[in-house]
Backbone bond lengths (Angstrom), bond angles and torsions (degrees), N, CA, C in turn:
res aa  C-N    CA-C-N  psi(-1)  N-CA   C-N-CA  omega(-1)  CA-C   N-CA-C  phi
1 M - - - 1.437 - - 1.530 109.18 -
2 E 1.299 117.01 128.06 1.460 123.17 -177.39 1.528 109.98 -88.69
3 S 1.316 116.34 131.49 1.462 121.19 178.81 1.527 109.30 -87.00
4 S 1.324 116.61 141.70 1.455 120.58 179.06 1.521 112.17 -87.71
5 Y 1.332 117.55 -4.86 1.445 121.03 -179.05 1.530 110.34 -95.88
6 P 1.336 117.57 143.44 1.473 119.89 179.15 1.528 110.82 -71.48
7 R 1.313 115.28 151.49 1.473 120.69 -179.68 1.523 112.76 -94.87
8 W 1.330 118.00 -16.37 1.461 119.74 -174.55 1.523 113.60 -62.05
9 P 1.353 121.01 -33.66 1.470 117.30 178.22 1.532 112.75 -62.49
10 L 1.307 116.75 -41.89 1.461 120.23 178.86 1.528 110.79 -65.10
11 L 1.312 117.22 -42.57 1.463 120.41 179.21 1.527 111.41 -64.79
12 A 1.329 117.33 -39.24 1.460 120.60 178.82 1.523 110.83 -65.63
13 L 1.316 117.46 -41.90 1.461 120.50 179.40 1.528 111.80 -69.07
14 L 1.320 117.00 -35.72 1.470 119.43 175.71 1.528 111.19 -67.12
15 A 1.324 117.32 -37.09 1.468 120.55 176.81 1.526 110.95 -64.81
16 L 1.328 117.06 -39.90 1.464 119.87 176.69 1.519 111.63 -65.90
17 A 1.322 116.85 -38.95 1.463 120.54 177.89 1.527 110.70 -64.24
18 A 1.320 117.01 -38.85 1.469 120.27 177.50 1.525 110.77 -68.55
19 A 1.328 117.44 -35.99 1.467 120.94 179.75 1.524 111.61 -70.11
20 F 1.320 117.67 -21.71 1.459 121.30 179.90 1.522 111.43 -63.74
21 E 1.303 117.96 -32.25 1.469 122.31 179.71 1.520 109.79 -84.25
22 N 1.311 116.90 87.27 1.467 121.01 -177.46 1.531 110.74 -99.94
23 F 1.296 116.28 68.52 1.465 121.61 -178.29 1.520 113.24 -65.34
24 W 1.315 119.12 -17.59 1.451 121.96 -177.06 1.535 111.96 -78.14
25 M 1.333 119.87 -10.12 1.460 122.17 -178.31 1.522 113.47 -108.45
26 W 1.294 119.20 8.43 1.463 120.81 -174.10 1.528 112.79 -60.57
27 A 1.304 118.33 -38.42 1.462 121.30 -175.46 1.524 112.91 -101.65
28 D 1.312 118.13 13.24 1.460 122.22 -177.61 1.529 109.91 -88.28
29 D 1.340 116.57 122.05 1.463 121.46 -176.54 1.524 113.54 -102.40
30 R 1.312 118.00 7.69 1.468 120.42 -177.40 1.525 111.42 -66.14
31 L 1.333 115.13 157.09 1.454 121.59 175.59 1.524 109.35 -110.66
32 V 1.311 115.92 140.21 1.461 122.69 175.54 1.520 106.77 -125.89
33 L 1.319 116.45 116.76 1.469 121.85 -177.21 1.526 111.91 54.22
34 G 1.315 116.38 34.62 1.452 121.71 175.87 1.519 115.98 86.59
35 V 1.327 118.19 -0.63 1.471 121.38 178.57 1.525 108.73 -121.01
36 P 1.327 117.28 156.55 1.468 119.05 177.67 1.533 111.68 -58.53
37 V 1.299 115.46 147.84 1.460 120.71 -175.19 1.528 111.51 -61.31
38 N 1.317 118.02 -33.09 1.463 121.19 179.02 1.531 110.78 -65.10
39 L 1.326 117.12 -41.39 1.460 121.22 177.45 1.529 110.74 -67.36
40 A 1.315 117.16 -41.90 1.467 120.74 177.71 1.531 110.65 -62.16
41 Y 1.317 116.92 -38.01 1.466 120.90 176.88 1.527 110.71 -61.55
42 H 1.316 116.95 -44.30 1.461 120.08 -178.68 1.525 112.14 -70.87
43 V 1.321 117.68 -31.56 1.464 120.18 173.91 1.526 109.32 -64.18
44 G 1.316 117.00 -45.56 1.468 120.65 176.50 1.520 112.17 -62.04
45 L 1.313 115.94 -37.94 1.464 120.11 178.21 1.527 110.91 -65.96
46 C 1.309 117.25 -38.37 1.475 120.37 177.12 1.522 111.27 -65.48
47 V 1.318 117.04 -39.62 1.470 120.35 177.49 1.528 109.75 -64.85
48 A 1.329 117.16 -44.32 1.464 120.62 177.94 1.522 111.28 -62.49
49 T 1.324 117.12 -39.69 1.461 121.33 178.52 1.526 110.84 -63.75
50 T 1.320 117.11 -37.91 1.462 120.83 176.99 1.515 110.95 -59.35
51 F 1.329 116.82 -46.31 1.462 120.29 -179.89 1.527 111.89 -67.33
52 V 1.325 117.20 -39.37 1.474 120.05 179.23 1.529 110.32 -65.88
53 L 1.320 118.03 -43.82 1.460 119.84 179.31 1.523 111.59 -66.68
54 A 1.326 117.63 -35.72 1.468 119.91 175.07 1.526 110.57 -63.97
55 A 1.328 117.44 -39.61 1.469 120.67 177.44 1.521 111.29 -67.17
56 V 1.315 117.36 -37.76 1.472 120.49 177.79 1.523 110.11 -62.97
57 V 1.320 117.03 -45.04 1.461 119.83 -179.75 1.525 110.50 -66.85
58 R 1.320 117.15 -38.40 1.466 120.48 -176.45 1.521 112.38 -74.19
59 W 1.325 117.86 -48.30 1.462 120.67 -171.48 1.523 114.74 -114.14
60 G 1.304 119.04 -18.19 1.456 120.42 -175.21 1.516 114.68 -103.80
61 W 1.314 117.19 -7.97 1.459 120.62 -178.49 1.517 109.22 -73.13
62 P 1.328 118.80 129.58 1.468 120.38 179.92 1.527 111.24 -66.92
63 D 1.319 116.18 143.40 1.457 121.10 -177.51 1.526 112.61 -67.84
64 D 1.321 116.74 -29.95 1.470 119.40 -176.44 1.533 113.50 -93.58
65 A 1.321 118.46 10.45 1.467 121.06 -177.75 1.522 112.06 -73.32
66 D 1.315 117.74 -24.44 1.462 120.56 -177.70 1.517 113.08 -85.89
67 E 1.275 118.17 -6.78 1.474 121.05 -176.41 1.507 111.86 -90.69
């Protein structure tokens, strides 16, 4: 059975969820723009998530969901 909904929104959100677990930076003490690199990474991740969710709402939202 073929689904009429696109799969890319789910894949994009799963990729963001996987990127949230940044185990490779736990012991990194560097500073980026005056904040720890781990915090800067999560700020960037939040900005990326904002753009992905805006794209999901704009292009991935099913037309018949509001009915």
